[in-house]
Backbone atoms as SQL, in Angstrom:
CREATE TABLE atoms (id INTEGER PRIMARY KEY, chain TEXT, resi INTEGER, resn TEXT, atom TEXT, x REAL, y REAL, z REAL);
INSERT INTO atoms VALUES
  (1, 'A', 1, 'UNK', 'N', -59.984, 23.960, -67.441),
  (2, 'A', 1, 'UNK', 'CA', -59.677, 23.011, -66.396),
  (3, 'A', 1, 'UNK', 'C', -58.893, 21.845, -66.970),
  (4, 'A', 2, 'UNK', 'N', -57.773, 21.583, -66.341),
  (5, 'A', 2, 'UNK', 'CA', -56.959, 20.480, -66.783),
  (6, 'A', 2, 'UNK', 'C', -57.289, 19.203, -66.042),
  (7, 'A', 3, 'UNK', 'N', -56.617, 18.158, -66.436),
  (8, 'A', 3, 'UNK', 'CA', -56.833, 16.853, -65.820),
  (9, 'A', 3, 'UNK', 'C', -56.426, 16.870, -64.347),
  (10, 'A', 4, 'UNK', 'N', -55.331, 17.538, -64.027),
  (11, 'A', 4, 'UNK', 'CA', -54.881, 17.598, -62.646),
  (12, 'A', 4, 'UNK', 'C', -55.874, 18.293, -61.740),
  (13, 'A', 5, 'UNK', 'N', -56.525, 19.341, -62.243),
  (14, 'A', 5, 'UNK', 'CA', -57.517, 20.058, -61.455),
  (15, 'A', 5, 'UNK', 'C', -58.726, 19.176, -61.164),
  (16, 'A', 6, 'UNK', 'N', -59.182, 18.442, -62.169),
  (17, 'A', 6, 'UNK', 'CA', -60.335, 17.553, -61.996),
  (18, 'A', 6, 'UNK', 'C', -59.992, 16.430, -61.027),
  (19, 'A', 7, 'UNK', 'N', -58.788, 15.889, -61.133),
  (20, 'A', 7, 'UNK', 'CA', -58.354, 14.836, -60.214),
  (21, 'A', 7, 'UNK', 'C', -58.297, 15.374, -58.788),
  (22, 'A', 8, 'UNK', 'N', -57.861, 16.623, -58.619),
  (23, 'A', 8, 'UNK', 'CA', -57.827, 17.240, -57.296),
  (24, 'A', 8, 'UNK', 'C', -59.219, 17.411, -56.713),
  (25, 'A', 9, 'UNK', 'N', -60.189, 17.790, -57.545),
  (26, 'A', 9, 'UNK', 'CA', -61.575, 17.934, -57.090),
  (27, 'A', 9, 'UNK', 'C', -62.127, 16.579, -56.661),
  (28, 'A', 10, 'UNK', 'N', -61.846, 15.537, -57.444),
  (29, 'A', 10, 'UNK', 'CA', -62.314, 14.195, -57.098),
  (30, 'A', 10, 'UNK', 'C', -61.660, 13.728, -55.792),
  (31, 'A', 11, 'UNK', 'N', -60.372, 13.998, -55.633),
  (32, 'A', 11, 'UNK', 'CA', -59.687, 13.633, -54.394),
  (33, 'A', 11, 'UNK', 'C', -60.263, 14.368, -53.192),
  (34, 'A', 12, 'UNK', 'N', -60.606, 15.635, -53.371),
  (35, 'A', 12, 'UNK', 'CA', -61.226, 16.391, -52.286),
  (36, 'A', 12, 'UNK', 'C', -62.585, 15.824, -51.907),
  (37, 'A', 13, 'UNK', 'N', -63.374, 15.450, -52.904),
  (38, 'A', 13, 'UNK', 'CA', -64.672, 14.836, -52.623),
  (39, 'A', 13, 'UNK', 'C', -64.502, 13.495, -51.902),
  (40, 'A', 14, 'UNK', 'N', -63.492, 12.711, -52.307),
  (41, 'A', 14, 'UNK', 'CA', -63.248, 11.442, -51.620),
  (42, 'A', 14, 'UNK', 'C', -62.844, 11.662, -50.166),
  (43, 'A', 15, 'UNK', 'N', -62.015, 12.661, -49.899),
  (44, 'A', 15, 'UNK', 'CA', -61.630, 12.955, -48.524),
  (45, 'A', 15, 'UNK', 'C', -62.835, 13.410, -47.702),
  (46, 'A', 16, 'UNK', 'N', -63.676, 14.251, -48.294),
  (47, 'A', 16, 'UNK', 'CA', -64.871, 14.715, -47.587),
  (48, 'A', 16, 'UNK', 'C', -65.830, 13.554, -47.323),
  (49, 'A', 17, 'UNK', 'N', -65.976, 12.657, -48.289),
  (50, 'A', 17, 'UNK', 'CA', -66.866, 11.508, -48.108),
  (51, 'A', 17, 'UNK', 'C', -66.315, 10.558, -47.055),
  (52, 'A', 18, 'UNK', 'N', -65.001, 10.387, -47.006),
  (53, 'A', 18, 'UNK', 'CA', -64.410, 9.535, -45.978),
  (54, 'A', 18, 'UNK', 'C', -64.642, 10.126, -44.591),
  (55, 'A', 19, 'UNK', 'N', -64.542, 11.431, -44.463),
  (56, 'A', 19, 'UNK', 'CA', -64.814, 12.072, -43.173),
  (57, 'A', 19, 'UNK', 'C', -66.280, 11.905, -42.786),
  (58, 'A', 20, 'UNK', 'N', -67.185, 12.116, -43.741),
  (59, 'A', 20, 'UNK', 'CA', -68.613, 11.948, -43.470),
  (60, 'A', 20, 'UNK', 'C', -68.928, 10.504, -43.087),
  (61, 'A', 21, 'UNK', 'N', -68.316, 9.537, -43.770),
  (62, 'A', 21, 'UNK', 'CA', -68.559, 8.132, -43.466),
  (63, 'A', 21, 'UNK', 'C', -68.061, 7.769, -42.072),
  (64, 'A', 22, 'UNK', 'N', -66.937, 8.335, -41.674),
  (65, 'A', 22, 'UNK', 'CA', -66.412, 8.063, -40.339),
  (66, 'A', 22, 'UNK', 'C', -67.338, 8.639, -39.272),
  (67, 'A', 23, 'UNK', 'N', -67.832, 9.852, -39.482),
  (68, 'A', 23, 'UNK', 'CA', -68.754, 10.465, -38.527),
  (69, 'A', 23, 'UNK', 'C', -70.048, 9.657, -38.441),
  (70, 'A', 24, 'UNK', 'N', -70.535, 9.214, -39.580),
  (71, 'A', 24, 'UNK', 'CA', -71.751, 8.410, -39.604),
  (72, 'A', 24, 'UNK', 'C', -71.522, 7.068, -38.901),
  (73, 'A', 25, 'UNK', 'N', -70.374, 6.451, -39.107),
  (74, 'A', 25, 'UNK', 'CA', -70.041, 5.179, -38.469),
  (75, 'A', 25, 'UNK', 'C', -69.967, 5.337, -36.952),
  (76, 'A', 26, 'UNK', 'N', -69.380, 6.439, -36.485),
  (77, 'A', 26, 'UNK', 'CA', -69.304, 6.675, -35.039),
  (78, 'A', 26, 'UNK', 'C', -70.693, 6.888, -34.447),
  (79, 'A', 27, 'UNK', 'N', -71.565, 7.547, -35.197),
  (80, 'A', 27, 'UNK', 'CA', -72.942, 7.723, -34.733),
  (81, 'A', 27, 'UNK', 'C', -73.667, 6.396, -34.601),
  (82, 'A', 28, 'UNK', 'N', -73.460, 5.504, -35.561),
  (83, 'A', 28, 'UNK', 'CA', -74.080, 4.170, -35.497),
  (84, 'A', 28, 'UNK', 'C', -73.539, 3.377, -34.307),
  (85, 'A', 29, 'UNK', 'N', -72.243, 3.521, -34.026),
  (86, 'A', 29, 'UNK', 'CA', -71.672, 2.812, -32.882),
  (87, 'A', 29, 'UNK', 'C', -72.227, 3.344, -31.560),
  (88, 'A', 30, 'UNK', 'N', -72.499, 4.628, -31.491),
  (89, 'A', 30, 'UNK', 'CA', -73.090, 5.187, -30.269),
  (90, 'A', 30, 'UNK', 'C', -74.502, 4.661, -30.058),
  (91, 'A', 31, 'UNK', 'N', -75.239, 4.496, -31.160),
  (92, 'A', 31, 'UNK', 'CA', -76.591, 3.955, -31.040),
  (93, 'A', 31, 'UNK', 'C', -76.536, 2.510, -30.553),
  (94, 'A', 32, 'UNK', 'N', -75.585, 1.728, -31.067),
  (95, 'A', 32, 'UNK', 'CA', -75.450, 0.331, -30.665),
  (96, 'A', 32, 'UNK', 'C', -74.658, 0.179, -29.366),
  (97, 'A', 33, 'UNK', 'N', -74.196, 1.297, -28.803),
  (98, 'A', 33, 'UNK', 'CA', -73.429, 1.325, -27.553),
  (99, 'A', 33, 'UNK', 'C', -72.184, 0.449, -27.622),
  (100, 'A', 34, 'UNK', 'N', -71.442, 0.592, -28.716),
  (101, 'A', 34, 'UNK', 'CA', -70.172, -0.120, -28.886),
  (102, 'A', 34, 'UNK', 'C', -69.031, 0.881, -28.852),
  (103, 'A', 35, 'UNK', 'N', -67.829, 0.382, -28.614),
  (104, 'A', 35, 'UNK', 'CA', -66.637, 1.225, -28.520),
  (105, 'A', 35, 'UNK', 'C', -66.067, 1.493, -29.919),
  (106, 'A', 36, 'UNK', 'N', -65.628, 2.731, -30.163),
  (107, 'A', 36, 'UNK', 'CA', -65.007, 3.087, -31.448),
  (108, 'A', 36, 'UNK', 'C', -63.522, 2.751, -31.372),
  (109, 'A', 37, 'UNK', 'N', -63.071, 1.836, -32.219),
  (110, 'A', 37, 'UNK', 'CA', -61.654, 1.465, -32.246),
  (111, 'A', 37, 'UNK', 'C', -60.956, 2.019, -33.474),
  (112, 'A', 38, 'UNK', 'N', -61.708, 2.398, -34.470),
  (113, 'A', 38, 'UNK', 'CA', -61.135, 2.947, -35.685),
  (114, 'A', 38, 'UNK', 'C', -62.144, 2.866, -36.808),
  (115, 'A', 39, 'UNK', 'N', -61.871, 3.584, -37.894),
  (116, 'A', 39, 'UNK', 'CA', -62.817, 3.544, -39.015),
  (117, 'A', 39, 'UNK', 'C', -62.742, 2.200, -39.742),
  (118, 'A', 40, 'UNK', 'N', -63.794, 1.851, -40.464),
  (119, 'A', 40, 'UNK', 'CA', -63.767, 0.598, -41.219),
  (120, 'A', 40, 'UNK', 'C', -62.719, 0.633, -42.335),
  (121, 'A', 41, 'UNK', 'N', -62.388, -0.530, -42.831),
  (122, 'A', 41, 'UNK', 'CA', -61.310, -0.627, -43.825),
  (123, 'A', 41, 'UNK', 'C', -61.670, 0.072, -45.132),
  (124, 'A', 42, 'UNK', 'N', -62.937, 0.059, -45.533),
  (125, 'A', 42, 'UNK', 'CA', -63.296, 0.726, -46.787),
  (126, 'A', 42, 'UNK', 'C', -63.127, 2.243, -46.673),
  (127, 'A', 43, 'UNK', 'N', -63.322, 2.811, -45.481),
  (128, 'A', 43, 'UNK', 'CA', -63.118, 4.240, -45.290),
  (129, 'A', 43, 'UNK', 'C', -61.628, 4.573, -45.318),
  (130, 'A', 44, 'UNK', 'N', -60.812, 3.687, -44.741),
  (131, 'A', 44, 'UNK', 'CA', -59.361, 3.907, -44.755),
  (132, 'A', 44, 'UNK', 'C', -58.832, 3.846, -46.186),
  (133, 'A', 45, 'UNK', 'N', -59.331, 2.905, -46.972),
  (134, 'A', 45, 'UNK', 'CA', -58.908, 2.799, -48.375),
  (135, 'A', 45, 'UNK', 'C', -59.363, 4.040, -49.150),
  (136, 'A', 46, 'UNK', 'N', -60.592, 4.495, -48.906),
  (137, 'A', 46, 'UNK', 'CA', -61.091, 5.700, -49.570),
  (138, 'A', 46, 'UNK', 'C', -60.254, 6.919, -49.177),
  (139, 'A', 47, 'UNK', 'N', -59.862, 6.977, -47.919),
  (140, 'A', 47, 'UNK', 'CA', -59.022, 8.072, -47.445),
  (141, 'A', 47, 'UNK', 'C', -57.657, 8.063, -48.129),
  (142, 'A', 48, 'UNK', 'N', -57.046, 6.907, -48.252),
  (143, 'A', 48, 'UNK', 'CA', -55.736, 6.812, -48.890),
  (144, 'A', 48, 'UNK', 'C', -55.804, 7.133, -50.382),
  (145, 'A', 49, 'UNK', 'N', -56.860, 6.685, -51.044),
  (146, 'A', 49, 'UNK', 'CA', -57.018, 6.998, -52.466),
  (147, 'A', 49, 'UNK', 'C', -57.240, 8.493, -52.659),
  (148, 'A', 50, 'UNK', 'N', -58.078, 9.089, -51.818),
  (149, 'A', 50, 'UNK', 'CA', -58.311, 10.530, -51.901),
  (150, 'A', 50, 'UNK', 'C', -57.045, 11.324, -51.617),
  (151, 'A', 51, 'UNK', 'N', -56.268, 10.891, -50.633),
  (152, 'A', 51, 'UNK', 'CA', -55.007, 11.557, -50.327),
  (153, 'A', 51, 'UNK', 'C', -54.032, 11.450, -51.496),
  (154, 'A', 52, 'UNK', 'N', -53.957, 10.267, -52.094),
  (155, 'A', 52, 'UNK', 'CA', -53.084, 10.086, -53.250),
  (156, 'A', 52, 'UNK', 'C', -53.485, 10.960, -54.430),
  (157, 'A', 53, 'UNK', 'N', -54.785, 11.051, -54.676),
  (158, 'A', 53, 'UNK', 'CA', -55.259, 11.895, -55.780),
  (159, 'A', 53, 'UNK', 'C', -54.979, 13.371, -55.514),
  (160, 'A', 54, 'UNK', 'N', -55.168, 13.795, -54.267),
  (161, 'A', 54, 'UNK', 'CA', -54.897, 15.201, -53.940),
  (162, 'A', 54, 'UNK', 'C', -53.402, 15.507, -54.042),
  (163, 'A', 55, 'UNK', 'N', -52.560, 14.588, -53.610),
  (164, 'A', 55, 'UNK', 'CA', -51.115, 14.799, -53.737),
  (165, 'A', 55, 'UNK', 'C', -50.701, 14.860, -55.203),
  (166, 'A', 56, 'UNK', 'N', -51.242, 13.962, -56.008),
  (167, 'A', 56, 'UNK', 'CA', -50.900, 13.969, -57.433),
  (168, 'A', 56, 'UNK', 'C', -51.360, 15.264, -58.085),
  (169, 'A', 57, 'UNK', 'N', -52.558, 15.710, -57.727),
  (170, 'A', 57, 'UNK', 'CA', -53.076, 16.954, -58.307),
  (171, 'A', 57, 'UNK', 'C', -52.258, 18.149, -57.839),
  (172, 'A', 58, 'UNK', 'N', -51.809, 18.124, -56.597),
  (173, 'A', 58, 'UNK', 'CA', -50.993, 19.224, -56.092),
  (174, 'A', 58, 'UNK', 'C', -49.670, 19.348, -56.810),
  (175, 'A', 59, 'UNK', 'N', -49.151, 18.242, -57.300),
  (176, 'A', 59, 'UNK', 'CA', -47.905, 18.275, -58.062),
  (177, 'A', 59, 'UNK', 'C', -48.141, 18.506, -59.548),
  (178, 'A', 60, 'UNK', 'N', -49.330, 18.164, -60.048),
  (179, 'A', 60, 'UNK', 'CA', -49.584, 18.263, -61.485),
  (180, 'A', 60, 'UNK', 'C', -50.203, 19.597, -61.882),
  (181, 'A', 61, 'UNK', 'N', -50.962, 20.228, -61.009),
  (182, 'A', 61, 'UNK', 'CA', -51.679, 21.452, -61.377),
  (183, 'A', 61, 'UNK', 'C', -50.743, 22.634, -61.600),
  (184, 'A', 62, 'UNK', 'N', -49.755, 22.892, -60.723),
  (185, 'A', 62, 'UNK', 'CA', -48.900, 24.051, -60.985),
  (186, 'A', 62, 'UNK', 'C', -48.165, 23.905, -62.320),
  (187, 'A', 63, 'UNK', 'N', -47.923, 25.023, -62.941),
  (188, 'A', 63, 'UNK', 'CA', -47.213, 24.991, -64.212),
  (189, 'A', 63, 'UNK', 'C', -45.750, 24.654, -63.977),
  (190, 'A', 64, 'UNK', 'N', -44.942, 24.746, -65.001),
  (191, 'A', 64, 'UNK', 'CA', -43.546, 24.355, -64.864),
  (192, 'A', 64, 'UNK', 'C', -42.824, 25.316, -63.917),
  (193, 'A', 65, 'UNK', 'N', -41.838, 24.781, -63.225),
  (194, 'A', 65, 'UNK', 'CA', -41.088, 25.562, -62.251),
  (195, 'A', 65, 'UNK', 'C', -40.166, 26.543, -62.964),
  (196, 'A', 66, 'UNK', 'N', -40.080, 27.749, -62.441),
  (197, 'A', 66, 'UNK', 'CA', -39.204, 28.766, -62.986),
  (198, 'A', 66, 'UNK', 'C', -37.945, 28.841, -62.140),
  (199, 'A', 67, 'UNK', 'N', -36.836, 29.108, -62.776),
  (200, 'A', 67, 'UNK', 'CA', -35.589, 29.200, -62.033),
  (201, 'A', 67, 'UNK', 'C', -35.532, 30.527, -61.289),
  (202, 'A', 68, 'UNK', 'N', -34.882, 30.509, -60.148),
  (203, 'A', 68, 'UNK', 'CA', -34.715, 31.705, -59.345),
  (204, 'A', 68, 'UNK', 'C', -33.304, 32.215, -59.564),
  (205, 'A', 69, 'UNK', 'N', -33.196, 33.439, -59.987),
  (206, 'A', 69, 'UNK', 'CA', -31.884, 34.031, -60.185),
  (207, 'A', 69, 'UNK', 'C', -31.378, 34.556, -58.847),
  (208, 'A', 70, 'UNK', 'N', -30.261, 34.065, -58.364),
  (209, 'A', 70, 'UNK', 'CA', -29.823, 34.431, -57.011),
  (210, 'A', 70, 'UNK', 'C', -29.380, 35.881, -56.872),
  (211, 'A', 71, 'UNK', 'N', -28.970, 36.534, -57.937),
  (212, 'A', 71, 'UNK', 'CA', -28.443, 37.892, -57.833),
  (213, 'A', 71, 'UNK', 'C', -29.466, 38.954, -58.238),
  (214, 'A', 72, 'UNK', 'N', -30.723, 38.558, -58.373),
  (215, 'A', 72, 'UNK', 'CA', -31.749, 39.505, -58.769),
  (216, 'A', 72, 'UNK', 'C', -32.199, 40.326, -57.565),
  (217, 'A', 73, 'UNK', 'N', -32.435, 41.621, -57.760),
  (218, 'A', 73, 'UNK', 'CA', -32.907, 42.483, -56.675),
  (219, 'A', 73, 'UNK', 'C', -34.343, 42.162, -56.283),
  (220, 'A', 74, 'UNK', 'N', -35.127, 41.589, -57.176),
  (221, 'A', 74, 'UNK', 'CA', -36.510, 41.249, -56.872),
  (222, 'A', 74, 'UNK', 'C', -36.606, 40.047, -55.942),
  (223, 'A', 75, 'UNK', 'N', -35.581, 39.215, -55.890),
  (224, 'A', 75, 'UNK', 'CA', -35.611, 38.001, -55.087),
  (225, 'A', 75, 'UNK', 'C', -35.021, 38.189, -53.692),
  (226, 'A', 76, 'UNK', 'N', -34.682, 39.386, -53.328),
  (227, 'A', 76, 'UNK', 'CA', -34.101, 39.607, -52.003),
  (228, 'A', 76, 'UNK', 'C', -35.154, 39.394, -50.931),
  (229, 'A', 77, 'UNK', 'N', -34.800, 38.620, -49.921),
  (230, 'A', 77, 'UNK', 'CA', -35.724, 38.364, -48.833),
  (231, 'A', 77, 'UNK', 'C', -35.819, 39.602, -47.942),
  (232, 'A', 78, 'UNK', 'N', -34.682, 40.187, -47.631),
  (233, 'A', 78, 'UNK', 'CA', -34.649, 41.362, -46.780),
  (234, 'A', 78, 'UNK', 'C', -34.127, 42.520, -47.616),
  (235, 'A', 79, 'UNK', 'N', -34.912, 43.557, -47.706),
  (236, 'A', 79, 'UNK', 'CA', -34.450, 44.740, -48.415),
  (237, 'A', 79, 'UNK', 'C', -34.481, 45.915, -47.443),
  (238, 'A', 80, 'UNK', 'N', -33.503, 46.765, -47.532),
  (239, 'A', 80, 'UNK', 'CA', -33.430, 47.916, -46.643),
  (240, 'A', 80, 'UNK', 'C', -34.435, 48.962, -47.071),
  (241, 'A', 81, 'UNK', 'N', -35.038, 49.646, -46.112),
  (242, 'A', 81, 'UNK', 'CA', -35.999, 50.687, -46.485),
  (243, 'A', 81, 'UNK', 'C', -35.280, 51.870, -47.111),
  (244, 'A', 82, 'UNK', 'N', -36.004, 52.603, -47.919),
  (245, 'A', 82, 'UNK', 'CA', -35.417, 53.768, -48.580),
  (246, 'A', 82, 'UNK', 'C', -35.134, 54.872, -47.569),
  (247, 'A', 83, 'UNK', 'N', -35.936, 54.973, -46.516),
  (248, 'A', 83, 'UNK', 'CA', -35.756, 56.000, -45.502),
  (249, 'A', 83, 'UNK', 'C', -35.051, 55.374, -44.300),
  (250, 'A', 84, 'UNK', 'N', -33.796, 55.731, -44.073),
  (251, 'A', 84, 'UNK', 'CA', -33.016, 55.138, -42.990),
  (252, 'A', 84, 'UNK', 'C', -33.280, 55.803, -41.642),
  (253, 'A', 85, 'UNK', 'N', -34.205, 56.763, -41.567),
  (254, 'A', 85, 'UNK', 'CA', -34.517, 57.418, -40.299),
  (255, 'A', 85, 'UNK', 'C', -35.198, 56.479, -39.316),
  (256, 'A', 86, 'UNK', 'N', -35.829, 55.432, -39.788),
  (257, 'A', 86, 'UNK', 'CA', -36.557, 54.538, -38.908),
  (258, 'A', 86, 'UNK', 'C', -35.729, 53.346, -38.443),
  (259, 'A', 87, 'UNK', 'N', -34.473, 53.276, -38.795),
  (260, 'A', 87, 'UNK', 'CA', -33.608, 52.195, -38.340),
  (261, 'A', 87, 'UNK', 'C', -33.109, 52.521, -36.930),
  (262, 'A', 88, 'UNK', 'N', -33.299, 51.597, -35.989),
  (263, 'A', 88, 'UNK', 'CA', -32.953, 51.819, -34.587),
  (264, 'A', 88, 'UNK', 'C', -31.792, 50.886, -34.224),
  (265, 'A', 89, 'UNK', 'N', -30.727, 51.469, -33.719),
  (266, 'A', 89, 'UNK', 'CA', -29.583, 50.671, -33.302),
  (267, 'A', 89, 'UNK', 'C', -29.425, 50.662, -31.786),
  (268, 'A', 90, 'UNK', 'N', -30.231, 51.415, -31.059),
  (269, 'A', 90, 'UNK', 'CA', -30.178, 51.464, -29.610),
  (270, 'A', 90, 'UNK', 'C', -31.301, 50.573, -29.084),
  (271, 'A', 91, 'UNK', 'N', -30.997, 49.295, -28.838),
  (272, 'A', 91, 'UNK', 'CA', -32.016, 48.353, -28.406),
  (273, 'A', 91, 'UNK', 'C', -31.435, 47.446, -27.324),
  (274, 'A', 92, 'UNK', 'N', -32.197, 46.479, -26.878),
  (275, 'A', 92, 'UNK', 'CA', -31.791, 45.607, -25.771),
  (276, 'A', 92, 'UNK', 'C', -30.606, 44.720, -26.122),
  (277, 'A', 93, 'UNK', 'N', -30.287, 44.567, -27.367),
  (278, 'A', 93, 'UNK', 'CA', -29.178, 43.715, -27.758),
  (279, 'A', 93, 'UNK', 'C', -27.830, 44.239, -27.320),
  (280, 'A', 94, 'UNK', 'N', -27.747, 45.513, -26.940),
  (281, 'A', 94, 'UNK', 'CA', -26.462, 46.074, -26.519),
  (282, 'A', 94, 'UNK', 'C', -26.026, 45.521, -25.160),
  (283, 'A', 95, 'UNK', 'N', -26.948, 44.933, -24.396),
  (284, 'A', 95, 'UNK', 'CA', -26.613, 44.374, -23.091),
  (285, 'A', 95, 'UNK', 'C', -25.880, 43.044, -23.237),
  (286, 'A', 96, 'UNK', 'N', -26.113, 42.346, -24.326),
  (287, 'A', 96, 'UNK', 'CA', -25.475, 41.051, -24.539),
  (288, 'A', 96, 'UNK', 'C', -23.986, 41.232, -24.769),
  (289, 'A', 97, 'UNK', 'N', -23.188, 40.294, -24.272),
  (290, 'A', 97, 'UNK', 'CA', -21.740, 40.421, -24.495),
  (291, 'A', 97, 'UNK', 'C', -21.411, 40.231, -25.976),
  (292, 'A', 98, 'UNK', 'N', -20.563, 41.074, -26.468),
  (293, 'A', 98, 'UNK', 'CA', -20.176, 40.964, -27.880),
  (294, 'A', 98, 'UNK', 'C', -18.721, 40.532, -27.932),
  (295, 'A', 99, 'UNK', 'N', -18.524, 39.294, -28.261),
  (296, 'A', 99, 'UNK', 'CA', -17.195, 38.736, -28.404),
  (297, 'A', 99, 'UNK', 'C', -17.054, 38.270, -29.854),
  (298, 'A', 100, 'UNK', 'N', -16.250, 38.920, -30.658),
  (299, 'A', 100, 'UNK', 'CA', -16.184, 38.534, -32.086),
  (300, 'A', 100, 'UNK', 'C', -15.547, 37.165, -32.293),
  (301, 'A', 101, 'UNK', 'N', -14.786, 36.665, -31.306),
  (302, 'A', 101, 'UNK', 'CA', -14.152, 35.359, -31.445),
  (303, 'A', 101, 'UNK', 'C', -15.080, 34.224, -31.020),
  (304, 'A', 102, 'UNK', 'N', -16.261, 34.560, -30.479),
  (305, 'A', 102, 'UNK', 'CA', -17.206, 33.566, -30.023),
  (306, 'A', 102, 'UNK', 'C', -17.838, 32.874, -31.218),
  (307, 'A', 103, 'UNK', 'N', -17.837, 31.539, -31.219),
  (308, 'A', 103, 'UNK', 'CA', -18.400, 30.776, -32.316),
  (309, 'A', 103, 'UNK', 'C', -19.549, 29.922, -31.791),
  (310, 'A', 104, 'UNK', 'N', -20.516, 29.676, -32.638),
  (311, 'A', 104, 'UNK', 'CA', -21.647, 28.835, -32.277),
  (312, 'A', 104, 'UNK', 'C', -21.234, 27.376, -32.323),
  (313, 'A', 105, 'UNK', 'N', -21.724, 26.589, -31.363),
  (314, 'A', 105, 'UNK', 'CA', -21.484, 25.147, -31.371),
  (315, 'A', 105, 'UNK', 'C', -22.526, 24.496, -32.232),
  (316, 'A', 106, 'UNK', 'N', -22.066, 23.788, -33.239),
  (317, 'A', 106, 'UNK', 'CA', -22.995, 23.137, -34.173),
  (318, 'A', 106, 'UNK', 'C', -22.895, 21.649, -34.011);
């Protein structure tokens, strides 16, 4: 376990504690029959600190970024199937007008 992982666990616990504190605060307000306008400032600060720790851990835990080779066959998003018998060209798209000079307005 690295430092980033431990910081992420602490940030998660802080977020969970902030949620529990807010629920508990709302329960106390219901008992006192007061209106809920928002969580107390210490819960908001705890929430922001927990969020910051989780964001830092999310950026620190992954290892170094690897470059993506654009011409690699493994990186293709769409690859054609080996068996072309299942490719269907007779579909509802044939009803649409096909004008090759038509351009999209951007």
